N, CA, C, O and CB atoms as a CASP TS submission, in Angstrom:
PFRMAT TS
TARGET T0000
AUTHOR 0000-0000-0000
METHOD Language model
MODEL 1
PARENT N/A
ATOM      1  N   MET     1      17.116  -8.220  -4.726  1.00  0.00           N
ATOM      2  CA  MET     1      15.870  -8.663  -4.138  1.00  0.00           C
ATOM      3  C   MET     1      16.204  -9.485  -2.892  1.00  0.00           C
ATOM      4  O   MET     1      17.075 -10.355  -2.921  1.00  0.00           O
ATOM      5  CB  MET     1      15.021  -9.489  -5.159  1.00  0.00           C
ATOM      6  N   ASP     2      15.511  -9.198  -1.821  1.00  0.00           N
ATOM      7  CA  ASP     2      15.726  -9.962  -0.593  1.00  0.00           C
ATOM      8  C   ASP     2      14.383 -10.457  -0.058  1.00  0.00           C
ATOM      9  O   ASP     2      13.349 -10.288  -0.705  1.00  0.00           O
ATOM     10  CB  ASP     2      16.458  -9.099   0.476  1.00  0.00           C
ATOM     11  N   PHE     3      14.407 -11.055   1.103  1.00  0.00           N
ATOM     12  CA  PHE     3      13.234 -11.686   1.702  1.00  0.00           C
ATOM     13  C   PHE     3      12.102 -10.689   1.943  1.00  0.00           C
ATOM     14  O   PHE     3      10.933 -11.039   1.785  1.00  0.00           O
ATOM     15  CB  PHE     3      13.616 -12.353   3.011  1.00  0.00           C
ATOM     16  N   SER     4      12.428  -9.458   2.320  1.00  0.00           N
ATOM     17  CA  SER     4      11.394  -8.466   2.614  1.00  0.00           C
ATOM     18  C   SER     4      10.640  -8.034   1.347  1.00  0.00           C
ATOM     19  O   SER     4       9.499  -7.580   1.445  1.00  0.00           O
ATOM     20  CB  SER     4      12.022  -7.245   3.290  1.00  0.00           C
ATOM     21  N   ASP     5      11.249  -8.164   0.165  1.00  0.00           N
ATOM     22  CA  ASP     5      10.547  -7.841  -1.074  1.00  0.00           C
ATOM     23  C   ASP     5       9.439  -8.853  -1.377  1.00  0.00           C
ATOM     24  O   ASP     5       8.431  -8.505  -1.991  1.00  0.00           O
ATOM     25  CB  ASP     5      11.535  -7.787  -2.237  1.00  0.00           C
ATOM     26  N   TRP     6       9.624 -10.087  -0.951  1.00  0.00           N
ATOM     27  CA  TRP     6       8.641 -11.132  -1.214  1.00  0.00           C
ATOM     28  C   TRP     6       7.475 -11.076  -0.233  1.00  0.00           C
ATOM     29  O   TRP     6       6.337 -11.353  -0.612  1.00  0.00           O
ATOM     30  CB  TRP     6       9.302 -12.496  -1.150  1.00  0.00           C
ATOM     31  N   PHE     7       7.744 -10.722   1.017  1.00  0.00           N
ATOM     32  CA  PHE     7       6.727 -10.768   2.064  1.00  0.00           C
ATOM     33  C   PHE     7       6.581  -9.408   2.743  1.00  0.00           C
ATOM     34  O   PHE     7       6.738  -9.299   3.959  1.00  0.00           O
ATOM     35  CB  PHE     7       7.077 -11.842   3.102  1.00  0.00           C
ATOM     36  N   ASP     8       6.285  -8.388   1.970  1.00  0.00           N
ATOM     37  CA  ASP     8       6.120  -7.035   2.494  1.00  0.00           C
ATOM     38  C   ASP     8       4.630  -6.759   2.672  1.00  0.00           C
ATOM     39  O   ASP     8       4.016  -6.061   1.865  1.00  0.00           O
ATOM     40  CB  ASP     8       6.775  -5.978   1.546  1.00  0.00           C
ATOM     41  N   PHE     9       4.053  -7.320   3.749  1.00  0.00           N
ATOM     42  CA  PHE     9       2.617  -7.223   3.963  1.00  0.00           C
ATOM     43  C   PHE     9       2.168  -5.827   4.365  1.00  0.00           C
ATOM     44  O   PHE     9       0.991  -5.503   4.206  1.00  0.00           O
ATOM     45  CB  PHE     9       2.194  -8.203   5.009  1.00  0.00           C
ATOM     46  N   ASN    10       3.055  -4.994   4.876  1.00  0.00           N
ATOM     47  CA  ASN    10       2.676  -3.637   5.285  1.00  0.00           C
ATOM     48  C   ASN    10       2.407  -2.737   4.084  1.00  0.00           C
ATOM     49  O   ASN    10       1.638  -1.783   4.200  1.00  0.00           O
ATOM     50  CB  ASN    10       3.769  -3.025   6.153  1.00  0.00           C
ATOM     51  N   ASN    11       3.014  -3.012   2.947  1.00  0.00           N
ATOM     52  CA  ASN    11       2.849  -2.164   1.765  1.00  0.00           C
ATOM     53  C   ASN    11       2.087  -2.876   0.648  1.00  0.00           C
ATOM     54  O   ASN    11       2.305  -2.585  -0.528  1.00  0.00           O
ATOM     55  CB  ASN    11       4.210  -1.716   1.253  1.00  0.00           C
ATOM     56  N   ARG    12       1.202  -3.797   1.001  1.00  0.00           N
ATOM     57  CA  ARG    12       0.438  -4.522  -0.008  1.00  0.00           C
ATOM     58  C   ARG    12      -0.655  -3.630  -0.588  1.00  0.00           C
ATOM     59  O   ARG    12      -0.957  -2.569  -0.041  1.00  0.00           O
ATOM     60  CB  ARG    12      -0.176  -5.801   0.592  1.00  0.00           C
ATOM     61  N   VAL    13      -1.239  -4.062  -1.687  1.00  0.00           N
ATOM     62  CA  VAL    13      -2.330  -3.316  -2.320  1.00  0.00           C
ATOM     63  C   VAL    13      -3.565  -3.455  -1.442  1.00  0.00           C
ATOM     64  O   VAL    13      -4.016  -4.568  -1.173  1.00  0.00           O
ATOM     65  CB  VAL    13      -2.612  -3.832  -3.781  1.00  0.00           C
ATOM     66  N   LYS    14      -4.113  -2.331  -0.995  1.00  0.00           N
ATOM     67  CA  LYS    14      -5.256  -2.361  -0.080  1.00  0.00           C
ATOM     68  C   LYS    14      -6.541  -1.869  -0.728  1.00  0.00           C
ATOM     69  O   LYS    14      -7.614  -2.012  -0.141  1.00  0.00           O
ATOM     70  CB  LYS    14      -4.958  -1.528   1.140  1.00  0.00           C
ATOM     71  N   GLN    15      -6.461  -1.295  -1.920  1.00  0.00           N
ATOM     72  CA  GLN    15      -7.652  -0.867  -2.644  1.00  0.00           C
ATOM     73  C   GLN    15      -7.439  -1.196  -4.116  1.00  0.00           C
ATOM     74  O   GLN    15      -6.321  -1.495  -4.535  1.00  0.00           O
ATOM     75  CB  GLN    15      -7.938   0.665  -2.435  1.00  0.00           C
ATOM     76  N   ASN    16      -8.501  -1.141  -4.888  1.00  0.00           N
ATOM     77  CA  ASN    16      -8.395  -1.433  -6.320  1.00  0.00           C
ATOM     78  C   ASN    16      -7.520  -0.383  -6.995  1.00  0.00           C
ATOM     79  O   ASN    16      -7.641   0.811  -6.719  1.00  0.00           O
ATOM     80  CB  ASN    16      -9.799  -1.478  -6.982  1.00  0.00           C
ATOM     81  N   MET    17      -6.636  -0.840  -7.883  1.00  0.00           N
ATOM     82  CA  MET    17      -5.716   0.055  -8.579  1.00  0.00           C
ATOM     83  C   MET    17      -5.668  -0.316 -10.049  1.00  0.00           C
ATOM     84  O   MET    17      -5.949  -1.456 -10.419  1.00  0.00           O
ATOM     85  CB  MET    17      -4.302  -0.003  -7.954  1.00  0.00           C
ATOM     86  N   THR    18      -5.313   0.641 -10.881  1.00  0.00           N
ATOM     87  CA  THR    18      -5.054   0.394 -12.295  1.00  0.00           C
ATOM     88  C   THR    18      -3.575   0.656 -12.540  1.00  0.00           C
ATOM     89  O   THR    18      -3.083   1.763 -12.321  1.00  0.00           O
ATOM     90  CB  THR    18      -5.958   1.294 -13.218  1.00  0.00           C
ATOM     91  N   LEU    19      -2.873  -0.378 -12.997  1.00  0.00           N
ATOM     92  CA  LEU    19      -1.450  -0.263 -13.285  1.00  0.00           C
ATOM     93  C   LEU    19      -1.274  -0.104 -14.791  1.00  0.00           C
ATOM     94  O   LEU    19      -1.872  -0.849 -15.567  1.00  0.00           O
ATOM     95  CB  LEU    19      -0.662  -1.502 -12.755  1.00  0.00           C
ATOM     96  N   VAL    20      -0.464   0.855 -15.205  1.00  0.00           N
ATOM     97  CA  VAL    20      -0.264   1.159 -16.616  1.00  0.00           C
ATOM     98  C   VAL    20       1.227   1.093 -16.917  1.00  0.00           C
ATOM     99  O   VAL    20       2.046   1.650 -16.186  1.00  0.00           O
ATOM    100  CB  VAL    20      -0.848   2.558 -16.984  1.00  0.00           C
ATOM    101  N   LYS    21       1.573   0.389 -18.026  1.00  0.00           N
ATOM    102  CA  LYS    21       2.965   0.366 -18.475  1.00  0.00           C
ATOM    103  C   LYS    21       2.994   0.299 -19.989  1.00  0.00           C
ATOM    104  O   LYS    21       1.976   0.025 -20.626  1.00  0.00           O
ATOM    105  CB  LYS    21       3.737  -0.832 -17.858  1.00  0.00           C
ATOM    106  N   GLU    22       4.158   0.547 -20.562  1.00  0.00           N
ATOM    107  CA  GLU    22       4.304   0.530 -22.006  1.00  0.00           C
ATOM    108  C   GLU    22       5.105  -0.695 -22.417  1.00  0.00           C
ATOM    109  O   GLU    22       6.214  -0.913 -21.929  1.00  0.00           O
ATOM    110  CB  GLU    22       4.979   1.821 -22.509  1.00  0.00           C
ATOM    111  N   VAL    23       4.531  -1.502 -23.328  1.00  0.00           N
ATOM    112  CA  VAL    23       5.171  -2.718 -23.810  1.00  0.00           C
ATOM    113  C   VAL    23       5.196  -2.670 -25.333  1.00  0.00           C
ATOM    114  O   VAL    23       4.151  -2.592 -25.980  1.00  0.00           O
ATOM    115  CB  VAL    23       4.428  -3.995 -23.295  1.00  0.00           C
ATOM    116  N   ASN    24       6.391  -2.717 -25.893  1.00  0.00           N
ATOM    117  CA  ASN    24       6.575  -2.697 -27.358  1.00  0.00           C
ATOM    118  C   ASN    24       5.864  -1.520 -28.014  1.00  0.00           C
ATOM    119  O   ASN    24       5.275  -1.661 -29.086  1.00  0.00           O
ATOM    120  CB  ASN    24       6.066  -3.998 -27.970  1.00  0.00           C
ATOM    121  N   GLY    25       5.920  -0.374 -27.376  1.00  0.00           N
ATOM    122  CA  GLY    25       5.319   0.826 -27.933  1.00  0.00           C
ATOM    123  C   GLY    25       3.822   0.966 -27.698  1.00  0.00           C
ATOM    124  O   GLY    25       3.231   1.964 -28.108  1.00  0.00           O
ATOM    125  N   ARG    26       3.193  -0.012 -27.045  1.00  0.00           N
ATOM    126  CA  ARG    26       1.760   0.048 -26.750  1.00  0.00           C
ATOM    127  C   ARG    26       1.565   0.226 -25.253  1.00  0.00           C
ATOM    128  O   ARG    26       2.356  -0.273 -24.453  1.00  0.00           O
ATOM    129  CB  ARG    26       1.030  -1.229 -27.251  1.00  0.00           C
ATOM    130  N   THR    27       0.526   0.928 -24.884  1.00  0.00           N
ATOM    131  CA  THR    27       0.198   1.128 -23.476  1.00  0.00           C
ATOM    132  C   THR    27      -0.726  -0.001 -23.017  1.00  0.00           C
ATOM    133  O   THR    27      -1.764  -0.261 -23.627  1.00  0.00           O
ATOM    134  CB  THR    27      -0.468   2.523 -23.247  1.00  0.00           C
ATOM    135  N   VAL    28      -0.323  -0.671 -21.919  1.00  0.00           N
ATOM    136  CA  VAL    28      -1.093  -1.785 -21.374  1.00  0.00           C
ATOM    137  C   VAL    28      -1.554  -1.398 -19.975  1.00  0.00           C
ATOM    138  O   VAL    28      -0.748  -0.982 -19.142  1.00  0.00           O
ATOM    139  CB  VAL    28      -0.251  -3.108 -21.348  1.00  0.00           C
ATOM    140  N   ALA    29      -2.857  -1.536 -19.717  1.00  0.00           N
ATOM    141  CA  ALA    29      -3.425  -1.214 -18.405  1.00  0.00           C
ATOM    142  C   ALA    29      -4.030  -2.481 -17.815  1.00  0.00           C
ATOM    143  O   ALA    29      -4.745  -3.213 -18.499  1.00  0.00           O
ATOM    144  CB  ALA    29      -4.499  -0.078 -18.512  1.00  0.00           C
ATOM    145  N   LYS    30      -3.740  -2.735 -16.542  1.00  0.00           N
ATOM    146  CA  LYS    30      -4.289  -3.894 -15.844  1.00  0.00           C
ATOM    147  C   LYS    30      -4.944  -3.438 -14.552  1.00  0.00           C
ATOM    148  O   LYS    30      -4.439  -2.553 -13.862  1.00  0.00           O
ATOM    149  CB  LYS    30      -3.189  -4.945 -15.558  1.00  0.00           C
ATOM    150  N   GLN    31      -6.074  -4.055 -14.236  1.00  0.00           N
ATOM    151  CA  GLN    31      -6.804  -3.758 -13.005  1.00  0.00           C
ATOM    152  C   GLN    31      -6.334  -4.731 -11.924  1.00  0.00           C
ATOM    153  O   GLN    31      -6.321  -5.942 -12.147  1.00  0.00           O
ATOM    154  CB  GLN    31      -8.357  -3.859 -13.222  1.00  0.00           C
ATOM    155  N   VAL    32      -5.950  -4.213 -10.756  1.00  0.00           N
ATOM    156  CA  VAL    32      -5.517  -5.028  -9.623  1.00  0.00           C
ATOM    157  C   VAL    32      -6.536  -4.858  -8.508  1.00  0.00           C
ATOM    158  O   VAL    32      -6.827  -3.740  -8.083  1.00  0.00           O
ATOM    159  CB  VAL    32      -4.078  -4.629  -9.141  1.00  0.00           C
ATOM    160  N   HIS    33      -7.073  -5.974  -8.042  1.00  0.00           N
ATOM    161  CA  HIS    33      -8.078  -5.934  -6.978  1.00  0.00           C
ATOM    162  C   HIS    33      -7.387  -6.037  -5.630  1.00  0.00           C
ATOM    163  O   HIS    33      -6.564  -6.928  -5.423  1.00  0.00           O
ATOM    164  CB  HIS    33      -9.117  -7.072  -7.146  1.00  0.00           C
ATOM    165  N   GLY    34      -7.705  -5.151  -4.729  1.00  0.00           N
ATOM    166  CA  GLY    34      -7.040  -5.085  -3.434  1.00  0.00           C
ATOM    167  C   GLY    34      -7.845  -5.713  -2.327  1.00  0.00           C
ATOM    168  O   GLY    34      -8.253  -5.023  -1.393  1.00  0.00           O
ATOM    169  N   SER    35      -8.083  -7.008  -2.410  1.00  0.00           N
ATOM    170  CA  SER    35      -8.803  -7.697  -1.353  1.00  0.00           C
ATOM    171  C   SER    35      -8.145  -9.042  -1.094  1.00  0.00           C
ATOM    172  O   SER    35      -7.364  -9.530  -1.910  1.00  0.00           O
ATOM    173  CB  SER    35     -10.292  -7.876  -1.720  1.00  0.00           C
ATOM    174  N   PHE    36      -8.460  -9.625   0.026  1.00  0.00           N
ATOM    175  CA  PHE    36      -7.893 -10.917   0.400  1.00  0.00           C
ATOM    176  C   PHE    36      -8.597 -12.018  -0.376  1.00  0.00           C
ATOM    177  O   PHE    36      -9.824 -12.011  -0.484  1.00  0.00           O
ATOM    178  CB  PHE    36      -8.014 -11.158   1.925  1.00  0.00           C
ATOM    179  N   ASN    37      -7.844 -12.958  -0.915  1.00  0.00           N
ATOM    180  CA  ASN    37      -8.408 -14.038  -1.709  1.00  0.00           C
ATOM    181  C   ASN    37      -8.644 -15.249  -0.810  1.00  0.00           C
ATOM    182  O   ASN    37      -7.739 -16.053  -0.588  1.00  0.00           O
ATOM    183  CB  ASN    37      -7.474 -14.402  -2.895  1.00  0.00           C
ATOM    184  N   TRP    38      -9.864 -15.372  -0.296  1.00  0.00           N
ATOM    185  CA  TRP    38     -10.202 -16.465   0.611  1.00  0.00           C
ATOM    186  C   TRP    38     -10.170 -17.812  -0.092  1.00  0.00           C
ATOM    187  O   TRP    38      -9.781 -18.812   0.512  1.00  0.00           O
ATOM    188  CB  TRP    38     -11.570 -16.236   1.221  1.00  0.00           C
ATOM    189  N   LEU    39     -10.571 -17.859  -1.352  1.00  0.00           N
ATOM    190  CA  LEU    39     -10.580 -19.115  -2.077  1.00  0.00           C
ATOM    191  C   LEU    39      -9.168 -19.690  -2.212  1.00  0.00           C
ATOM    192  O   LEU    39      -8.973 -20.895  -2.053  1.00  0.00           O
ATOM    193  CB  LEU    39     -11.206 -18.921  -3.453  1.00  0.00           C
ATOM    194  N   ALA    40      -8.201 -18.850  -2.498  1.00  0.00           N
ATOM    195  CA  ALA    40      -6.813 -19.304  -2.579  1.00  0.00           C
ATOM    196  C   ALA    40      -6.319 -19.768  -1.216  1.00  0.00           C
ATOM    197  O   ALA    40      -5.592 -20.757  -1.129  1.00  0.00           O
ATOM    198  CB  ALA    40      -5.909 -18.184  -3.117  1.00  0.00           C
ATOM    199  N   PHE    41      -6.698 -19.078  -0.164  1.00  0.00           N
ATOM    200  CA  PHE    41      -6.307 -19.461   1.193  1.00  0.00           C
ATOM    201  C   PHE    41      -6.854 -20.843   1.555  1.00  0.00           C
ATOM    202  O   PHE    41      -6.131 -21.672   2.107  1.00  0.00           O
ATOM    203  CB  PHE    41      -6.800 -18.417   2.204  1.00  0.00           C
ATOM    204  N   ILE    42      -8.130 -21.091   1.246  1.00  0.00           N
ATOM    205  CA  ILE    42      -8.756 -22.372   1.585  1.00  0.00           C
ATOM    206  C   ILE    42      -8.134 -23.511   0.780  1.00  0.00           C
ATOM    207  O   ILE    42      -7.829 -24.564   1.340  1.00  0.00           O
ATOM    208  CB  ILE    42     -10.273 -22.312   1.332  1.00  0.00           C
ATOM    209  N   PHE    43      -7.942 -23.314  -0.525  1.00  0.00           N
ATOM    210  CA  PHE    43      -7.368 -24.386  -1.339  1.00  0.00           C
ATOM    211  C   PHE    43      -5.910 -24.657  -0.974  1.00  0.00           C
ATOM    212  O   PHE    43      -5.467 -25.803  -1.055  1.00  0.00           O
ATOM    213  CB  PHE    43      -7.474 -24.035  -2.818  1.00  0.00           C
ATOM    214  N   THR    44      -5.165 -23.650  -0.581  1.00  0.00           N
ATOM    215  CA  THR    44      -3.797 -23.877  -0.131  1.00  0.00           C
ATOM    216  C   THR    44      -3.786 -24.697   1.144  1.00  0.00           C
ATOM    217  O   THR    44      -2.926 -25.561   1.316  1.00  0.00           O
ATOM    218  CB  THR    44      -3.072 -22.550   0.087  1.00  0.00           C
ATOM    219  N   PHE    45      -4.728 -24.439   2.042  1.00  0.00           N
ATOM    220  CA  PHE    45      -4.832 -25.205   3.279  1.00  0.00           C
ATOM    221  C   PHE    45      -5.154 -26.672   2.971  1.00  0.00           C
ATOM    222  O   PHE    45      -4.533 -27.572   3.536  1.00  0.00           O
ATOM    223  CB  PHE    45      -5.911 -24.595   4.202  1.00  0.00           C
ATOM    224  N   PHE    46      -6.125 -26.918   2.073  1.00  0.00           N
ATOM    225  CA  PHE    46      -6.485 -28.293   1.738  1.00  0.00           C
ATOM    226  C   PHE    46      -5.363 -29.009   1.000  1.00  0.00           C
ATOM    227  O   PHE    46      -5.174 -30.209   1.194  1.00  0.00           O
ATOM    228  CB  PHE    46      -7.748 -28.312   0.896  1.00  0.00           C
ATOM    229  N   TYR    47      -4.625 -28.310   0.171  1.00  0.00           N
ATOM    230  CA  TYR    47      -3.500 -28.914  -0.537  1.00  0.00           C
ATOM    231  C   TYR    47      -2.449 -29.409   0.466  1.00  0.00           C
ATOM    232  O   TYR    47      -1.946 -30.527   0.350  1.00  0.00           O
ATOM    233  CB  TYR    47      -2.872 -27.899  -1.525  1.00  0.00           C
ATOM    234  N   ALA    48      -2.133 -28.575   1.434  1.00  0.00           N
ATOM    235  CA  ALA    48      -1.159 -28.982   2.447  1.00  0.00           C
ATOM    236  C   ALA    48      -1.710 -30.098   3.332  1.00  0.00           C
ATOM    237  O   ALA    48      -0.955 -30.967   3.768  1.00  0.00           O
ATOM    238  CB  ALA    48      -0.755 -27.782   3.307  1.00  0.00           C
ATOM    239  N   LEU    49      -2.992 -30.084   3.598  1.00  0.00           N
ATOM    240  CA  LEU    49      -3.616 -31.083   4.460  1.00  0.00           C
ATOM    241  C   LEU    49      -3.617 -32.467   3.819  1.00  0.00           C
ATOM    242  O   LEU    49      -3.334 -33.460   4.489  1.00  0.00           O
ATOM    243  CB  LEU    49      -5.038 -30.669   4.792  1.00  0.00           C
ATOM    244  N   PHE    50      -3.932 -32.539   2.525  1.00  0.00           N
ATOM    245  CA  PHE    50      -4.076 -33.830   1.860  1.00  0.00           C
ATOM    246  C   PHE    50      -2.829 -34.286   1.110  1.00  0.00           C
ATOM    247  O   PHE    50      -2.824 -35.392   0.569  1.00  0.00           O
ATOM    248  CB  PHE    50      -5.219 -33.771   0.911  1.00  0.00           C
ATOM    249  N   ARG    51      -1.812 -33.508   1.059  1.00  0.00           N
ATOM    250  CA  ARG    51      -0.576 -33.921   0.389  1.00  0.00           C
ATOM    251  C   ARG    51       0.159 -34.908   1.293  1.00  0.00           C
ATOM    252  O   ARG    51       0.254 -34.692   2.501  1.00  0.00           O
ATOM    253  CB  ARG    51       0.331 -32.685   0.055  1.00  0.00           C
ATOM    254  N   GLY    52       0.666 -35.962   0.727  1.00  0.00           N
ATOM    255  CA  GLY    52       1.316 -37.017   1.499  1.00  0.00           C
ATOM    256  C   GLY    52       2.597 -36.578   2.191  1.00  0.00           C
ATOM    257  O   GLY    52       2.948 -37.136   3.231  1.00  0.00           O
ATOM    258  N   ASP    53       3.301 -35.602   1.650  1.00  0.00           N
ATOM    259  CA  ASP    53       4.572 -35.168   2.235  1.00  0.00           C
ATOM    260  C   ASP    53       4.388 -34.398   3.526  1.00  0.00           C
ATOM    261  O   ASP    53       5.288 -34.377   4.365  1.00  0.00           O
ATOM    262  CB  ASP    53       5.329 -34.318   1.252  1.00  0.00           C
ATOM    263  N   CYS    54       3.225 -33.758   3.702  1.00  0.00           N
ATOM    264  CA  CYS    54       3.036 -32.847   4.823  1.00  0.00           C
ATOM    265  C   CYS    54       2.317 -33.469   6.016  1.00  0.00           C
ATOM    266  O   CYS    54       2.129 -32.792   7.027  1.00  0.00           O
ATOM    267  CB  CYS    54       2.278 -31.655   4.365  1.00  0.00           C
ATOM    268  N   LYS    55       1.913 -34.721   5.935  1.00  0.00           N
ATOM    269  CA  LYS    55       1.158 -35.319   7.025  1.00  0.00           C
ATOM    270  C   LYS    55       2.026 -35.537   8.252  1.00  0.00           C
ATOM    271  O   LYS    55       3.202 -35.887   8.155  1.00  0.00           O
ATOM    272  CB  LYS    55       0.549 -36.632   6.583  1.00  0.00           C
ATOM    273  N   ILE    56       1.425 -35.324   9.386  1.00  0.00           N
ATOM    274  CA  ILE    56       2.149 -35.514  10.657  1.00  0.00           C
ATOM    275  C   ILE    56       1.685 -36.805  11.296  1.00  0.00           C
ATOM    276  O   ILE    56       2.160 -37.166  12.372  1.00  0.00           O
ATOM    277  CB  ILE    56       1.926 -34.311  11.628  1.00  0.00           C
TER
END
């Protein structure tokens, strides 16, 4: 695993997908939503803004 595996924005999920895998002999399906999470973006910005270590 290298840096490009963590930040590969060109190959991100762009539409809703269903991922299926087998765990302990059972089939597990998960729904992945392919949209930008604005709420996470805003809270990450406020966390960095109000954290004492990051103030300029």
